[in-house]
N, C-alpha and C positions, 0 to 999 in steps of 0.2 A: 236278780239285777239290784243295783244299789239305788235306793230311793231316799232322797233328802226331805227332812221334815223341818221347815222353818217354824220355830216356836214349839219344839218338840218336848219341851219341859212343862208346858202348860196343861190345863185340865183336858182339852181335846187332844192336844199334841202327844201326851203320854199314851193315850188310847190309840192314836194313829200309829205310833211306834209299835205297839203291841200288835196291831192288825197287820202291819207291814211284815212283821216277824212270823205271824201265823200263816200268811200266805207264801212263806218260804223265801222272802227277799230280805236284803240287808238294809236296815234302816240307818240313815245318817242324820244325827240330830244337829241342827244348826241353832246354836244358842251361846250365850257367854260362857256357860259352864263347860262347853266343849271347845272353847278358843275361837268362837265366831262372834263378831260384833255386827249385827245386821244394820245398825244405824250408821256405821262408818264403812262397812264393807270388809273390815279387817278379818282375814282368815277364810274368806268365802271361796276364793279360787282353789286353795288347797282342799277344803272340805268337799268341793263339788267334783273333784277329780274322779272320773269314772261313774259319776252319777248320770242316770238317763231319765229319771223322773223327779219332780219336785212338788211337794205339797206345802202351801203356805197357810199356816194357822196362827200366825203371829197376832199379838194383841197389846193394847196399851189401856191402862186404867185412867181414863180421863173422860170428862164430859165436854172439854173445851174444844171448839171447832178447829181453831188454829192448831192446837197441839195434835189433834187426831189426824188432820190433813197432812201436817208435816211428817208425822211418824209414817203413816202408810205410804205416802208418797216417796219418802226416802228409802224406806226398807224395800219397797216393791221395785224401785229402780235399780238398787243394788242386786237384787235376786234376778231380775231380768238380764241385766247385763253380764254378771257372773254366769248365769245360766247359759247365755248365748255363747260365752267363750268356752264353756264346758261341753257344749253340744247337747244340752238338756232337750229331750224330745217331746216333753208334755209337762206344762206348768199349770198347776191346779191351785186355786185359791178359794178359801172358805169365806163366804159372806153371809148376810143375814136378810131374811125375808122382811120386806118393808122398808129397806133403806132408801128407796126412792119415793116413799109415801109419808115417812115420818120424819120431820125436819128437826133433828137433834144433831149436836156437834160430832159425836162419835160416828154417827151414820154418814155424815159428810166425808169423814175420812175413809169409810169402807167404800163409798161411791167412787172416790178418787182412785183407790186400789182397783176396783173393777174396771175402771176406765183405762188404766195403765196396762192391766193384764190383757184385756180384750183388744187393746189397740196396739200392743207390742207385736215384734216379729216372731215371737215363739209360739208354737202350737199351744193352745191354752184352753182351759174350762174354768168356770166360775160356778161354784155350787152354793146357791143361797139355802140356808136351813132356817127353821123357825128357832124361838127361844128354847133353851135346854131345860129339861126337868130340873137340873142342878141350879137354875137361876133363882129359884125360890128360897133355897138356902143361902145363896150369896146376898139376897135381898134382906133376909132376916138378920144376917150378921152385920149389914151395913145401916140398916134403917130402924133399928131398935132404939126406943127412947124410954127407958125404964121398963114399966110394965106393958109398954104399947109398941106395936110395930106398924110404921107408916108405909102403907102399900099404895102405889099409884094404880089407878084403874087402868088395866091392860088386858086386852083380850088377844090370846094368841093360841097356837096349836103345838104345845110343847113336845119336844122329843128327846130321848135319852142321848147323852153325849156319846155313848159307846156305838149307837146306831148311826150317828153322824160320822164317826171315825171310820166305820166300816164302809159307809157309802163313799166317803172321800177316797179310800183306798181302791174301791172297785171302780170309781170314775177314773183314777189315775192310771189303772192298768188297761182301761179302754181307750178308745180314740178320742182326741180333743174335739169338744162340741161347741165351744164358745160359752154362751149362757145356758147352763143345764136346767132341766126342769126343777121347780122348787121342791125341796125336801121338807117335810112337816111330820109332825106326830099323828096319832090315830084319832085325836079328839080336841076340839076347841075348849079352852078353860079360861076362866077369869083368874088373874094372879092372886087376888084376894082369896079365892077358894083354895088355890095351891098352897099359899102360905098358912091358912087355917088347918089344911090337912097335915101339913108339915109339923106345925106346932102340936097338934094332937098326937101325932106319931111319937114325938119327943116327950109327951107328957108336960108340955109347958102350958101355963095359965095366961101367958101373955095375950093381950087383946089386939085384934087386927083393926087398924084405923085406915079405911079406904080414903084415897085422895083422888079428887077429880077436879080438873080445871077445864071448862068447856071452850078452850082455846088452842089453837096451833097443834104442836105435837102431842100434847096431853090429850086432846079430843081425838086425834088420829089413832093413838095407841088404844084408847078406850073403845073406839068404834070399828075395830077390826083392821087397822092399817098394818098389822103384823100378821095377818093371816095369809095363807098362800092363795095365789090366783090361778084358777084353773087346775087341770090334772097334774099329777106328778107323783113321785115315789112317797110312801108313807111309812113311818116307822111302826113297829108292832107293839112295843111295850107302852102300856098306859102309864099315866102318872101314879095311879094307885099301885100297880105292880111295881113300878120303880121304888116307890116309898117302902114297900114290904121288904125289898131287898137291900135298899141303900141305908136306912136308918138303923137296923139292927147292926150292920157292918160298921157304921160310924160310932155307934154305942161301944162296940168292942174295941 
């Protein structure tokens, strides 16, 4: 079958495309590079011709609440409307564990996305996943200040992006379930620990500076607001195992 991947050129999106192909299906990437503008809807109808399933892993790099809400609301509405016209049988969206417990702008956008997907006419599923193993490297790239890396106090249960991609495809090929059980990694870890291990693996002497604010979203992140609630599927690759594979590959 033809399976569309909205945001199929991003970190998780590329892995979803690979997973769809491994399952013997045809991935259809919805991105500007393939002639589809998700914020305007241009090219969507043509791209979704013959598509029976759709996976939404779109993303926006912002912490502003208004920008995040506008982006996810606009893109999701376009996908739902075009999907209805194309006869999409299952609309699956990737979300984040803790979006309803940690009050930050980006998460407000993800909550709006969930609301639209679950409240729409299309058969749908939302899969919340915990932070990725890869997030520590993204944080190092963004939060370095000379010899220091500023790391917010954040307790999560990280998972490899590849395992998230595989779970999304498995969910997509199954029946719609609405809000799926939360997906998490095999063990809880503090972000400062993840960053220190990453720097050690890279042979870096930069120092990790933990940041903690005992208020609002910062307190929620530090106190487990991004941990899964209850039972659910768990990834198998630990962060240490991921580091052993990912960092030598990056060095090459």
